[in-house]
C-alpha positions as CSV (number, residue, x, y, z in Angstrom):
1,M,0.1,0.0,0.1
2,P,1.2,3.6,-0.8
3,Y,1.7,6.4,2.0
4,T,1.8,9.8,2.3
5,Y,4.5,11.3,4.3
6,V,5.5,14.4,6.2
7,L,9.6,15.2,7.3
8,I,9.8,17.9,10.0
9,E,13.0,19.4,11.3
10,G,13.3,21.1,14.4
11,K,16.4,22.0,17.1
12,H,16.5,18.0,18.2
13,G,16.3,17.0,14.7
14,K,14.6,15.2,12.2
15,A,11.2,13.1,12.3
16,L,8.9,11.9,10.0
17,G,5.3,11.1,10.1
18,V,3.0,8.9,7.2
19,A,-0.4,7.8,7.1
20,M,-1.9,5.0,4.4
21,T,-3.0,6.6,1.2
22,L,-6.4,5.0,0.2
23,P,-6.1,5.2,-3.7
24,E,-9.7,3.9,-3.9
25,E,-11.2,7.2,-2.0
26,I,-9.2,9.6,-3.8
27,Q,-11.3,12.5,-5.3
28,G,-11.0,15.4,-7.4
29,Y,-8.2,18.0,-5.1
30,E,-7.6,21.5,-6.0
31,N,-5.0,22.8,-3.3
32,S,-6.2,25.4,-0.8
33,I,-3.1,25.8,1.0
34,E,-1.3,28.8,0.0
35,E,1.8,28.5,2.7
36,P,2.9,25.0,3.4
37,S,3.3,25.1,7.2
38,I,2.9,21.7,9.7
39,E,0.1,24.1,11.1
40,A,-1.6,24.4,8.0
41,F,-1.2,20.5,7.7
42,I,-2.9,19.9,10.5
43,E,-5.8,21.8,10.5
44,K,-7.2,19.9,7.3
45,A,-7.1,16.4,9.5
46,D,-10.7,16.7,9.9
47,S,-11.1,17.7,6.2
48,L,-13.9,16.0,3.3
49,N,-11.1,15.7,1.4
50,V,-9.1,12.1,1.9
51,I,-6.0,13.7,0.5
52,E,-6.1,16.7,2.9
53,R,-7.1,14.3,5.7
54,T,-4.2,12.2,5.0
55,L,-1.8,15.1,5.3
56,G,-2.7,16.2,8.0
57,L,-2.7,12.9,9.6
58,A,1.0,12.2,8.6
59,A,1.7,15.9,9.8
60,I,0.0,15.1,13.5
61,N,2.3,12.3,13.1
62,A,5.4,13.5,12.4
63,V,4.8,16.2,15.5
64,S,4.1,12.8,17.8
65,Q,7.6,11.6,16.2
66,Y,9.4,14.5,17.1
67,Y,8.2,14.1,20.7
68,I,7.9,10.6,21.3
69,D,9.8,8.4,23.7
70,L,9.3,4.8,23.6
71,S,11.9,3.8,26.1
72,E,9.1,4.6,28.5
73,A,6.3,2.2,26.4
74,E,6.0,-1.2,26.7
75,W,7.1,-3.6,24.1
76,V,4.5,-6.0,23.8
77,D,2.7,-8.0,21.0
78,A,-0.7,-6.4,20.3
79,V,-2.5,-9.7,20.6
80,N,-0.9,-10.0,24.3
81,I,-2.8,-7.0,25.8
82,L,-5.8,-9.3,25.5
83,D,-6.6,-11.4,28.8
84,D,-8.3,-14.3,29.3
85,G,-11.5,-13.0,29.7
86,I,-11.9,-11.8,26.2
87,G,-14.2,-14.2,23.8
88,K,-15.1,-12.0,20.6
89,V,-12.5,-9.9,18.9
90,A,-13.0,-7.4,15.9
91,V,-9.6,-6.6,13.6
92,I,-10.6,-3.9,11.8
93,G,-8.2,-4.2,8.7
94,N,-7.4,-7.5,6.9
95,M,-4.2,-7.6,9.3
96,A,-3.2,-11.3,8.7
97,P,-0.4,-12.1,10.7
98,I,-2.0,-10.5,13.9
99,V,-5.9,-12.5,12.8
100,K,-3.5,-15.6,12.4
101,A,-2.5,-15.2,15.8
102,L,-5.7,-14.7,17.8
103,R,-7.1,-17.9,16.0
104,E,-4.4,-19.8,17.0
105,K,-5.2,-18.6,21.2
106,G,-8.6,-19.5,20.3
107,Y,-10.6,-16.1,20.1
108,D,-13.8,-16.1,18.1
109,V,-12.7,-13.2,15.5
110,Y,-14.1,-10.9,13.3
111,V,-12.6,-9.4,10.5
112,F,-13.6,-6.4,8.4
113,E,-12.3,-5.0,5.4
114,R,-13.0,-2.3,3.0
115,N,-10.9,-3.4,0.2
116,P,-12.6,-6.0,-1.5
117,K,-8.8,-6.7,-2.8
118,L,-7.5,-7.8,0.6
119,W,-10.7,-9.9,1.2
120,D,-10.9,-13.6,1.9
121,R,-13.3,-16.7,2.4
122,K,-13.7,-15.8,6.2
123,T,-13.4,-11.6,6.0
124,L,-16.5,-9.3,6.5
125,S,-17.5,-6.1,5.1
126,D,-16.7,-3.5,7.0
127,A,-20.2,-2.3,6.3
128,L,-21.2,-5.0,8.9
129,E,-18.9,-3.1,11.7
130,Y,-22.0,-1.4,12.6
131,W,-24.2,-4.4,13.5
132,L,-21.3,-6.1,15.0
133,L,-19.4,-4.0,16.9
134,P,-21.3,-4.1,20.4
135,E,-21.1,-7.7,20.4
136,V,-17.1,-7.6,20.5
137,D,-15.0,-7.5,23.7
138,A,-11.8,-6.4,22.2
139,V,-11.1,-4.3,19.0
140,I,-7.7,-4.0,17.0
141,A,-8.0,-1.6,14.5
142,S,-5.8,-0.2,12.1
143,A,-5.1,3.2,12.6
144,T,-6.3,3.6,8.9
145,C,-9.6,4.2,10.7
146,I,-8.5,7.6,11.0
147,V,-7.6,8.7,7.6
148,N,-11.0,6.8,6.3
149,G,-13.1,8.6,9.2
150,T,-14.5,5.6,10.4
151,L,-12.9,5.9,14.1
152,D,-15.8,8.0,16.0
153,M,-18.1,5.3,14.7
154,I,-16.2,2.3,16.0
155,L,-15.4,3.7,19.1
156,D,-19.2,4.3,19.4
157,R,-20.8,1.1,18.4
158,A,-17.4,-0.9,20.6
159,K,-18.6,0.3,24.0
160,N,-19.0,-2.9,25.1
161,A,-15.0,-3.8,24.6
162,G,-12.7,-3.4,27.2
163,V,-9.8,-2.8,25.0
164,I,-9.7,-1.0,21.9
165,L,-5.8,-0.6,20.1
166,L,-4.9,1.0,16.9
167,T,-2.1,-0.2,15.1
168,G,0.1,-0.3,11.9
169,P,2.6,2.3,10.3
170,T,-0.4,4.9,10.4
171,G,-0.5,4.8,14.4
172,Q,2.7,7.0,15.1
173,V,0.5,9.1,16.7
174,L,1.3,9.9,20.5
175,P,-1.3,7.9,23.0
176,E,-1.7,11.0,24.7
177,F,-3.3,12.6,21.7
178,L,-6.3,9.7,22.3
179,R,-6.7,9.7,25.6
180,G,-9.9,10.4,26.8
181,T,-11.1,9.1,23.3
182,G,-12.1,5.7,24.6
183,V,-9.2,4.2,22.6
184,T,-7.2,2.1,25.1
185,H,-3.6,1.6,23.8
186,V,-1.9,2.6,20.6
187,A,0.9,0.5,19.3
188,A,3.2,3.3,18.3
189,M,5.6,3.4,15.8
190,K,9.3,4.9,16.0
191,V,11.0,5.6,12.4
192,V,15.0,4.9,13.7
193,D,16.6,5.2,10.0
194,I,14.9,8.3,7.9
195,D,16.9,8.1,5.1
196,R,16.5,4.6,4.7
197,A,12.2,4.7,5.7
198,I,11.6,7.3,2.9
199,E,13.7,5.5,0.4
200,K,11.2,2.7,0.8
201,L,8.4,4.6,1.1
202,K,9.5,6.3,-2.4
203,L,8.9,2.5,-3.5
204,G,5.9,1.7,-2.4
205,C,6.5,0.3,1.3
206,F,7.5,1.0,5.1
207,R,10.5,-0.2,6.8
208,G,13.0,1.7,9.1
209,S,10.7,1.5,12.2
210,Q,10.6,0.1,15.8
211,K,7.0,-0.2,17.5
212,R,6.0,-0.5,21.0
213,A,2.7,-0.7,22.5
214,G,1.5,2.2,24.7
215,S,-1.7,3.0,27.1
216,T,-3.7,5.7,26.6
217,Q,-5.3,5.9,29.6
């Protein structure tokens, strides 16, 4: 999948923020930012235009990366955050390694995916999230749900879930940014080799990061 990135630099060095680009949702776009700046990009994070939202989130992630300190976060696999009291788990975005690990641990897993190209025989359309999320005990969601504007709906419908975790390359945001929203954990990613990461982004992939899970509470 392609990514949009924003690179910033300050007295403490450089930081790179990324956000997944959703080609299937791209619409007509005319640039409305006369003077490019971090503030101008961030102000577009709630735009109805997906290009502006993606740029806005990438900018927020870049600022988060500049300040984030993963030394205080816990190294943990997303699957291991779940406890024995959890039965049904929703995975939003068909993240195959996570889905496989959850099923091997015996969880009842609903996998939702918007992009038909990523469906398999056990994948559900994301249109069913509204119906099924009230039944689940935990949600592991691709942070792309921020880009496609479904995070609020997920949080509203999954009110019975004790764990709501955002993960994936788009999940670079500071956990504090999500405090009070209902998101309980974020698997934050830190870009450690910016030059290599930019090279890979231009080639259509994303490498050069470290990931830890942090609580927003």
